[in-house]
Every structure is written in C-alpha cells, then in structure tokens.
C-alpha positions as a printed Julia matrix, in Angstrom:
254×3 Matrix{Float64}:
   0.0    0.0     0.0
   1.45   3.36   -1.0
   1.8    6.15    1.5
   0.16   9.45    0.61
   0.76  12.85    2.06
  -2.35  14.53    3.49
  -2.09  18.25    4.08
  -4.86  19.59    6.26
  -4.17  22.5     8.52
  -6.99  23.96   10.55
  -5.06  25.95   13.14
  -1.7   27.48   13.81
   1.03  25.05   14.68
  -0.33  22.07   12.81
   2.02  20.34   10.39
   2.45  17.55    7.91
   5.12  14.98    7.36
   7.4   15.44    4.44
   8.21  12.55    2.15
  10.49  11.92   -0.75
  10.77   9.15   -3.29
  13.8    9.04   -5.49
  15.14   6.97   -8.33
  17.37   6.69  -11.33
  16.95   6.96  -15.07
  19.21   5.58  -17.72
  21.67   8.09  -19.08
  20.26   7.68  -22.56
  16.94   9.12  -21.44
  18.35  12.1   -19.61
  18.96  14.14  -22.76
  15.94  16.2   -23.7
  13.56  14.46  -21.3
  11.51  16.69  -19.07
   9.13  14.5   -17.1
  10.81  11.22  -16.29
  10.62   9.26  -13.07
  12.56   6.28  -11.82
  11.24   2.75  -11.92
  12.84   1.72   -8.63
  12.8    4.37   -5.87
  16.11   4.9    -4.09
  15.73   7.67   -1.54
  19.41   8.5    -1.15
  20.65   8.0    -4.69
  21.41  10.84   -7.06
  20.9   10.81  -10.79
  24.03  10.92  -12.97
  25.66  14.31  -12.61
  23.23  15.32   -9.88
  23.81  16.33   -6.31
  22.48  13.97   -3.64
  18.83  14.49   -2.83
  19.55  16.16    0.49
  21.64  18.78   -1.28
  19.57  19.28   -4.42
  17.51  22.13   -3.0
  17.82  23.86    0.32
  14.52  23.37    2.16
  12.48  26.44    2.9
  10.26  26.94    5.89
   6.81  25.46    5.46
   4.06  28.01    4.98
   1.29  27.5     7.49
  -2.2   27.35    6.04
  -5.5   27.54    7.8
  -7.71  25.21    5.77
 -11.4   25.21    6.72
 -12.63  21.88    8.01
 -15.25  21.8     5.24
 -12.78  22.54    2.43
 -13.01  20.14   -0.54
 -10.36  17.45   -0.8
  -8.12  17.25   -3.87
  -6.09  14.12   -4.59
  -3.1   14.22   -6.95
  -2.56  10.88   -8.69
   0.87  11.26  -10.22
   4.51  10.28  -10.56
   7.74  11.85   -9.31
   6.72  15.3   -10.5
   3.74  15.33   -8.14
   5.85  13.59   -5.49
   8.47  16.39   -5.71
  11.52  14.23   -6.38
  14.55  15.44   -4.35
  12.48  18.14   -2.64
  10.36  18.29    0.47
   6.65  17.62    0.1
   5.98  21.26    0.94
   7.99  22.31   -2.14
   6.23  20.06   -4.67
   3.7   21.65   -6.99
   0.59  20.22   -5.26
   1.55  22.02   -2.05
   2.5   25.17   -3.99
  -0.89  24.96   -5.69
  -2.64  24.62   -2.35
  -0.94  27.8    -1.16
  -1.75  29.66   -4.36
  -5.45  28.79   -4.27
  -5.65  29.6    -0.56
  -4.29  33.03   -1.46
  -7.08  33.32   -4.05
  -9.71  32.38   -1.52
 -10.23  28.84   -2.86
  -8.79  26.59   -0.13
  -8.65  22.84   -0.39
  -7.39  19.88    1.58
  -4.46  18.23   -0.2
  -3.74  14.53   -0.55
  -0.55  13.98   -2.53
  -0.61  10.45   -3.98
   2.39  10.99   -6.22
   4.61   7.91   -6.54
   8.0    8.09   -8.21
   8.22   5.88  -11.28
   4.48   5.42  -11.65
   2.83   4.82  -15.01
  -0.78   5.01  -16.16
  -1.05   1.26  -15.53
   0.11   1.78  -11.96
  -2.29   4.68  -11.58
  -5.17   2.52  -12.76
  -4.23  -0.15  -10.21
  -4.16   2.47   -7.43
  -7.19   4.51   -8.41
  -9.8    2.72   -6.29
  -7.68   3.09   -3.18
  -7.01   6.74   -4.01
 -10.7    7.43   -4.61
 -11.44   5.89   -1.22
 -10.01   9.15    0.15
 -13.31  10.69   -1.08
 -11.91  13.64   -3.04
 -14.0   16.32   -4.66
 -11.38  16.55   -7.43
  -8.86  14.06   -8.8
  -5.85  15.59  -10.57
  -4.27  13.05  -12.95
  -0.57  13.66  -13.67
   0.58  10.48  -15.37
   1.96   9.21  -18.66
   5.52  10.51  -18.95
   7.0    7.19  -17.87
   4.79   5.34  -20.34
   6.22   7.46  -23.14
   9.82   7.14  -22.04
   9.46   3.37  -21.96
   7.8    3.29  -25.36
   4.55   1.84  -24.09
   1.8    1.42  -26.71
  -0.34   4.5   -27.15
  -3.48   2.35  -27.05
  -2.52   1.16  -23.57
  -1.88   4.75  -22.43
  -5.31   5.79  -23.66
  -7.07   2.79  -22.11
  -5.42   3.29  -18.72
  -6.14   7.0   -18.57
  -9.73   6.46  -19.67
 -10.13   3.79  -17.0
  -8.9    6.21  -14.32
 -11.16   9.02  -15.53
 -14.26   6.86  -15.82
 -13.78   5.31  -12.41
 -13.61   8.78  -10.87
 -16.66   9.96  -12.79
 -18.65   6.91  -11.65
 -18.14   8.09   -8.08
 -19.04  11.7    -8.87
 -15.46  12.94   -8.58
 -14.44  15.79  -10.88
 -11.27  15.18  -12.88
  -8.47  17.49  -13.98
  -6.26  15.85  -16.6
  -2.74  17.24  -17.04
  -1.34  16.94  -20.54
   2.12  15.45  -21.07
   4.57  16.11  -23.87
   7.55  14.04  -24.94
  10.93  14.93  -26.45
  11.02  14.63  -30.27
  13.94  12.21  -29.98
  11.41   9.47  -29.2
  10.16   9.59  -32.78
   7.87  12.03  -34.55
   5.02   9.61  -35.2
   5.05   8.13  -31.71
   5.23  11.52  -30.01
   2.39  12.92  -32.11
   0.06  10.0   -31.4
   1.02   9.96  -27.71
   0.39  13.65  -27.14
  -2.9   13.56  -29.03
  -4.35  11.15  -26.45
  -4.73  13.83  -23.78
  -6.88  16.46  -25.54
  -8.94  13.77  -27.26
  -9.59  11.99  -23.98
 -10.44  15.21  -22.14
 -12.94  16.16  -24.84
 -14.59  12.76  -25.17
 -14.91  12.3   -21.39
 -15.85  15.91  -20.71
 -13.18  16.57  -18.08
 -11.08  19.63  -17.32
  -7.73  19.76  -19.03
  -4.39  21.57  -18.89
  -2.71  21.03  -22.31
   0.88  21.11  -21.0
   1.28  21.37  -17.27
   5.1   21.66  -17.57
   4.9   24.77  -19.76
   7.89  27.01  -19.01
   9.57  24.26  -16.99
  10.33  21.31  -19.26
  13.72  21.83  -20.9
  14.31  25.12  -19.05
  17.59  24.88  -17.18
  16.7   27.47  -14.55
  13.54  25.56  -13.67
  15.02  22.08  -13.18
  17.41  20.27  -10.9
  20.86  19.35  -12.17
  19.43  16.24  -13.81
  17.75  18.57  -16.32
  14.5   16.65  -15.85
  12.8   17.17  -12.53
  11.61  20.63  -11.47
  13.38  22.62   -8.8
  11.45  24.82   -6.37
  10.95  27.55   -8.96
   9.81  24.95  -11.47
   7.21  23.56   -9.1
   5.96  27.06   -8.39
   5.58  27.62  -12.13
   3.67  24.34  -12.53
   1.33  25.46   -9.77
   0.62  28.64  -11.72
   0.01  26.61  -14.88
  -2.6   24.45  -13.14
  -4.17  26.98  -10.77
  -6.88  28.45  -13.0
  -8.38  25.12  -14.07
  -8.33  23.67  -10.57
  -9.88  26.82   -9.13
 -12.76  26.51  -11.6
 -13.42  22.91  -10.62
 -13.38  23.72   -6.92
 -15.71  26.66   -7.35
 -18.1   24.47   -9.35
 -18.04  21.81   -6.63
 -19.26  24.2    -3.94
C-alpha cells in the first residue's frame, strides 16, 4: 500500500510529514527528457551528474495554512513530478498549488498520492484506493513514464480512460494534465502519444491543462541538475500553470 501525504491545517502550529521518493533513469533518457521518473525508488541515490537528494535544494520553511474543516479534498494521482523528487513535500507543486489557491480564496485539503516511477497502468491499479479518500477533485498527472518506456499508445489511452471513468462513476471531478515528450522518441510516436490527452479530455468531458510543464520542461533554470525534474521555482511555475483550471473545478463543486 502506498503512503500518501495529506495536508490539512486547521489551526496554527499544525504540520504535515514530508516525504520523498527518489530513483534513477538511464543516461540515454536524460537528454531532452523533461518528465521522467525512476522505476525503482532509491531515496538517497542521485541521478548521474546530480547532487544527492539532500543537497539538491535547500529546504524552505513550510508556509502554514488555515484550511477550513469543510474545504473540498483534492487528490493528486501522479509520478515523481507530483511527489516532488529530491524536494520536500511542501515544495512540490501540489503544495505550492494549495498555497496559491488559498491566497485566491479557494482553499482545499491536499492529498498527494504521487509515486516516483508510476505509469498510467500503476495509476489505474491504485485509483480505487485513491478514490477511497473521497476527493471532490482528482488531478491526474501520469503518462511521462509510459512514453519514455515506449509503451503502446493504445494502452496509455485505455489506462487513462479507465482512471477518468472510475472517478466519474463516483461523482469525482477530474483534472487531466497533458504530457509532452521529447522529439527524440520519434515524430510519429510523439504525435500520437500527445494527441491522447486532448482527445480523452474532450470525449470524457473533463477539465484539461494542455501542457502542465509549460515554461519548466527543458528550461535549465527551472530544473534540478538532472535537467529533468523541477526545482522549487519549477514547481511554483507548474502550480501557476494548473491553478486556474483547478480553481474553476473547486468553485463548481461548492
């Protein structure tokens, strides 16, 4: 059973445990890849050419939030991007997004179910357990690892559709985050892979962010030394990319 991070703060002085899952990628995939995650988590290992996890980013003080007890719950079903690889949980984009929407007057309770190395198949296997957390909104951030491993596009589509439909059956709103791949994986494959996300969002009638890593993927200043995973600034940018669509869903759920 995976461990999730639940962020619910109703008064001053409350806190949440920080977690980190780490892993390695083959050197061949490091060039030009922006959203990879490891297949086997290794909490203390560094990627090639990368500082150890403890040194990758200096932790910043956690920002205390006062989340109303009746605030809607949002679960993030994702991979190492959602998990905040090599950062504290408070620095990952789900937590940054929680702070941003609290600032906008749209608070929510956060459950971060990001697992490093996860694929859409893994997400589909976990979805029932994740939905047992009774979220108002499920944010789906999966697929990069499928693409990097050359998984069939049909399987990607079927897994994502299974996740979305299961959430909809339970009345949970879905926010699908679009993934893009480096062109080095092949023009035809990349085109068919990336087309899955907008087509699925339209056919299932769910909210959609076309490219949640906009301004982060491939931008040196926004990533750790591995050139793949976001640094603190990168996670903050992702939060901005996702904030408007999530705010709409939460306002609709009131």
